[in-house]
Legacy VTK file of the C-alpha trace (Angstrom):
# vtk DataFile Version 3.0
C-alpha trace
ASCII
DATASET POLYDATA
POINTS 276 float
0.000 0.000 0.000
1.319 3.422 -0.941
0.577 5.991 1.773
0.594 9.751 1.215
1.059 12.121 4.160
-0.293 15.615 3.489
1.698 18.341 5.248
-0.278 21.587 5.313
-0.517 24.964 7.021
-4.205 25.177 7.866
-5.637 28.652 8.323
-8.651 29.476 10.480
-10.914 29.397 7.384
-12.438 25.907 6.911
-13.487 26.547 3.291
-9.952 27.525 2.327
-8.540 24.407 3.992
-11.049 22.152 2.213
-9.867 23.407 -1.178
-6.220 22.792 -0.278
-6.830 19.242 0.922
-9.044 18.181 -1.981
-6.400 19.291 -4.468
-3.687 17.423 -2.548
-5.825 14.277 -2.314
-6.270 14.280 -6.088
-2.546 14.695 -6.613
-1.762 11.878 -4.171
-4.262 9.486 -5.754
-2.879 10.342 -9.183
0.547 9.187 -7.990
-0.740 5.853 -6.769
-1.536 6.479 -3.117
-4.245 4.229 -1.706
-4.073 5.629 1.836
-4.033 9.411 2.319
-3.488 11.048 5.718
-4.063 14.631 6.877
-2.796 16.325 10.088
-4.468 17.218 13.366
-7.129 19.998 13.246
-7.136 19.962 9.458
-10.250 22.116 9.337
-9.268 25.037 11.588
-6.093 26.127 13.369
-7.051 28.927 15.731
-6.247 30.031 19.272
-9.399 32.181 19.454
-12.354 30.529 21.195
-14.607 33.235 19.815
-13.576 32.364 16.269
-13.817 28.631 16.929
-17.370 29.012 18.219
-18.271 30.943 15.085
-16.887 28.485 12.527
-16.936 25.009 14.113
-19.860 22.661 13.482
-21.103 19.343 14.909
-19.913 16.208 13.127
-23.166 15.824 11.171
-22.839 19.358 9.771
-19.083 19.702 9.331
-18.297 20.805 5.757
-14.782 19.350 5.657
-15.919 15.917 6.786
-18.590 15.852 4.089
-16.281 17.186 1.372
-13.398 14.829 2.126
-15.684 11.798 2.413
-17.017 12.599 -1.044
-13.485 13.071 -2.365
-12.300 9.759 -0.888
-15.222 7.990 -2.574
-14.574 9.698 -5.905
-10.901 8.723 -5.795
-11.452 5.276 -4.266
-8.857 5.818 -1.509
-8.642 5.186 2.203
-8.403 8.465 4.102
-7.327 9.338 7.616
-8.656 12.787 8.464
-6.055 13.364 11.168
-8.543 15.296 13.208
-11.302 17.873 13.006
-12.203 20.368 15.687
-15.947 19.902 16.181
-18.769 21.158 18.337
-19.476 18.333 20.778
-22.796 19.362 22.315
-21.260 19.216 25.782
-22.963 21.391 28.383
-19.679 23.146 29.187
-19.216 24.164 25.552
-15.965 22.313 24.982
-15.175 20.973 21.524
-14.113 17.509 20.363
-10.769 16.811 18.671
-11.788 13.829 16.533
-9.910 11.657 14.036
-11.777 9.810 11.264
-10.810 6.791 9.199
-12.746 6.908 5.929
-13.098 3.913 3.613
-12.786 4.056 -0.194
-16.565 4.173 -0.480
-16.673 7.343 1.616
-18.065 5.708 4.754
-16.755 6.394 8.263
-14.942 3.222 9.341
-13.725 4.508 12.726
-13.713 7.585 14.945
-11.257 8.440 17.706
-11.431 11.362 20.159
-8.060 12.574 21.453
-7.558 11.219 24.966
-4.629 13.255 26.311
-4.943 17.036 26.510
-1.989 19.347 25.834
-1.943 21.390 29.065
1.622 22.695 29.189
3.802 25.768 29.457
6.443 25.175 26.800
8.063 28.595 27.269
6.975 31.728 29.177
5.448 32.970 25.905
3.973 29.654 24.736
1.316 28.196 27.008
-1.428 25.747 26.032
-4.497 24.648 28.007
-6.178 22.297 25.572
-8.535 20.894 28.204
-10.164 24.309 28.588
-11.379 24.212 24.991
-11.622 20.470 24.272
-13.066 17.569 26.176
-10.891 14.441 26.251
-11.952 11.127 24.782
-11.970 7.947 26.852
-11.696 5.083 24.345
-8.797 3.651 22.348
-9.582 2.543 18.784
-8.173 -0.084 16.407
-9.720 -0.295 12.924
-9.528 -3.055 10.312
-8.328 -2.295 6.775
-7.145 -4.535 3.909
-3.568 -3.277 4.402
-3.383 -3.766 8.182
-5.054 -2.912 11.461
-4.799 0.780 12.290
-4.396 2.105 15.845
-5.538 5.719 16.034
-4.074 8.522 18.150
-3.571 12.296 17.982
-0.533 14.493 18.710
0.021 14.748 22.508
-1.056 11.105 22.875
2.433 10.365 21.537
3.910 10.886 25.010
1.848 8.106 26.595
3.545 4.836 25.668
0.974 2.637 27.395
-1.702 3.729 24.878
0.348 2.440 21.956
1.206 -0.804 23.703
-2.523 -1.408 24.232
-3.207 -0.648 20.573
-0.466 -3.006 19.376
-1.533 -5.794 21.722
-5.063 -5.354 20.375
-3.729 -6.067 16.884
-2.615 -2.709 15.499
0.089 -2.912 12.819
-0.025 0.751 11.799
-0.156 3.621 14.297
-1.416 7.013 13.135
-0.188 10.140 14.925
-1.593 13.221 13.149
-0.182 16.298 14.844
0.137 20.054 15.199
3.335 19.925 17.265
4.949 22.966 18.860
8.259 23.938 17.192
10.017 23.871 20.587
8.877 20.410 21.649
9.010 19.174 18.073
12.695 19.959 17.668
13.468 18.259 20.980
11.150 15.244 21.036
9.155 14.555 17.840
11.450 12.139 16.016
12.691 10.276 19.080
9.165 9.694 20.394
7.884 8.482 17.020
10.819 6.103 16.706
10.307 4.870 20.266
6.632 4.105 19.656
7.546 2.144 16.507
10.333 0.199 18.235
8.246 -0.599 21.324
5.323 -1.933 19.293
6.813 -3.242 16.053
4.341 -1.072 14.140
4.601 1.347 11.251
4.093 4.881 12.579
2.500 7.404 10.198
2.560 10.979 11.485
1.160 13.699 9.154
1.787 17.155 10.587
0.830 20.789 10.403
3.716 23.125 9.566
4.732 26.766 9.571
2.946 29.968 10.563
-0.851 29.713 10.515
-2.848 32.692 9.322
-5.363 33.978 11.880
-8.200 36.418 11.199
-8.820 36.810 14.930
-6.447 36.413 17.867
-2.790 35.352 17.770
-1.522 32.970 15.118
0.261 29.685 15.763
3.460 28.108 14.550
3.818 24.351 14.128
6.822 22.109 13.646
6.103 20.148 10.467
8.371 17.144 9.770
5.607 14.711 8.859
7.268 11.369 9.378
7.013 7.659 8.641
8.863 5.196 10.865
9.274 1.485 10.114
8.560 -1.256 12.699
12.304 -1.683 13.400
12.659 2.047 14.067
14.124 3.357 10.806
12.868 6.752 9.634
11.520 6.082 6.130
10.475 9.661 5.397
10.769 13.141 6.922
8.910 15.945 5.161
10.908 18.805 6.638
9.129 22.136 7.098
7.606 22.807 3.666
4.012 22.017 2.763
3.575 19.104 0.381
2.995 15.364 0.039
5.270 12.626 1.341
4.909 9.133 -0.131
5.958 5.802 1.318
5.223 2.206 0.352
4.174 0.095 3.343
5.174 -3.572 3.430
2.967 -5.329 5.947
5.470 -8.189 6.250
7.886 -5.811 7.989
5.621 -5.828 11.066
5.831 -9.598 11.483
9.543 -9.478 10.742
10.251 -6.923 13.481
8.053 -8.689 16.012
9.651 -12.028 15.173
13.086 -10.621 15.969
11.928 -8.884 19.156
8.620 -10.284 20.501
8.427 -7.916 23.468
4.651 -7.471 23.117
4.351 -11.006 24.478
6.753 -10.519 27.379
4.700 -8.454 29.838
4.925 -9.555 33.445
2.915 -8.585 36.493
4.860 -6.855 39.234
4.258 -5.135 42.531
5.095 -1.641 43.742
6.054 1.071 44.007
LINES 1 277
276 0 1 2 3 4 5 6 7 8 9 10 11 12 13 14 15 16 17 18 19 20 21 22 23 24 25 26 27 28 29 30 31 32 33 34 35 36 37 38 39 40 41 42 43 44 45 46 47 48 49 50 51 52 53 54 55 56 57 58 59 60 61 62 63 64 65 66 67 68 69 70 71 72 73 74 75 76 77 78 79 80 81 82 83 84 85 86 87 88 89 90 91 92 93 94 95 96 97 98 99 100 101 102 103 104 105 106 107 108 109 110 111 112 113 114 115 116 117 118 119 120 121 122 123 124 125 126 127 128 129 130 131 132 133 134 135 136 137 138 139 140 141 142 143 144 145 146 147 148 149 150 151 152 153 154 155 156 157 158 159 160 161 162 163 164 165 166 167 168 169 170 171 172 173 174 175 176 177 178 179 180 181 182 183 184 185 186 187 188 189 190 191 192 193 194 195 196 197 198 199 200 201 202 203 204 205 206 207 208 209 210 211 212 213 214 215 216 217 218 219 220 221 222 223 224 225 226 227 228 229 230 231 232 233 234 235 236 237 238 239 240 241 242 243 244 245 246 247 248 249 250 251 252 253 254 255 256 257 258 259 260 261 262 263 264 265 266 267 268 269 270 271 272 273 274 275
């Protein structure tokens, strides 16, 4: 299976982002990709709650979800919409950060809501409180595809190794990590964490990312790290997209998962222990 990771710089205008992604999907399919992946918050990158409330929609009404499902069906490709920011209907007004796996007929095969919230102070000038705007999910997801079982995650989940071990032990062979990583933490941790998750699980890791400076019509803009990446089950980096927008292609060989796990079957070596 040829996978295509779309590295984009989403603005805070959903319609503009839809046009960008549809064009990239067509280009990827034209070059033989059967599995196309987009980054976290593909529909809107914004730090303004006021703007988010104005443009975000519930899942059933989200224009990007509808448009990309139609495009996947027209092209006959599998699609991971890395995530969409969506109205959740929660009483406290928080949004959902939801990833979708779309089949080649355009149907939703799986949904995953980001479990771990990015509540950090990276630098004195760069502070995030994701849990104030988004409600966390509470369920891990593995989805069946013809090219392997896919374990779904989003961005900050990457720092929680136990999630990926659970996904792999539940059958996942491919781990998806769509992201909008901070440039500071990205430069320090992105590659090493992706490689660690691949090595620990014997899975392919596919991580499509947002990149660059994001245009904002209201409130401050964001910068993201880029470097969409594919890591093989033995830990080799197969592709690194750098910081420019564009499409990164990689051919996935499912046999590499069994090969890595045959050499190092650590997923079968868990032991119970006491303390601390």
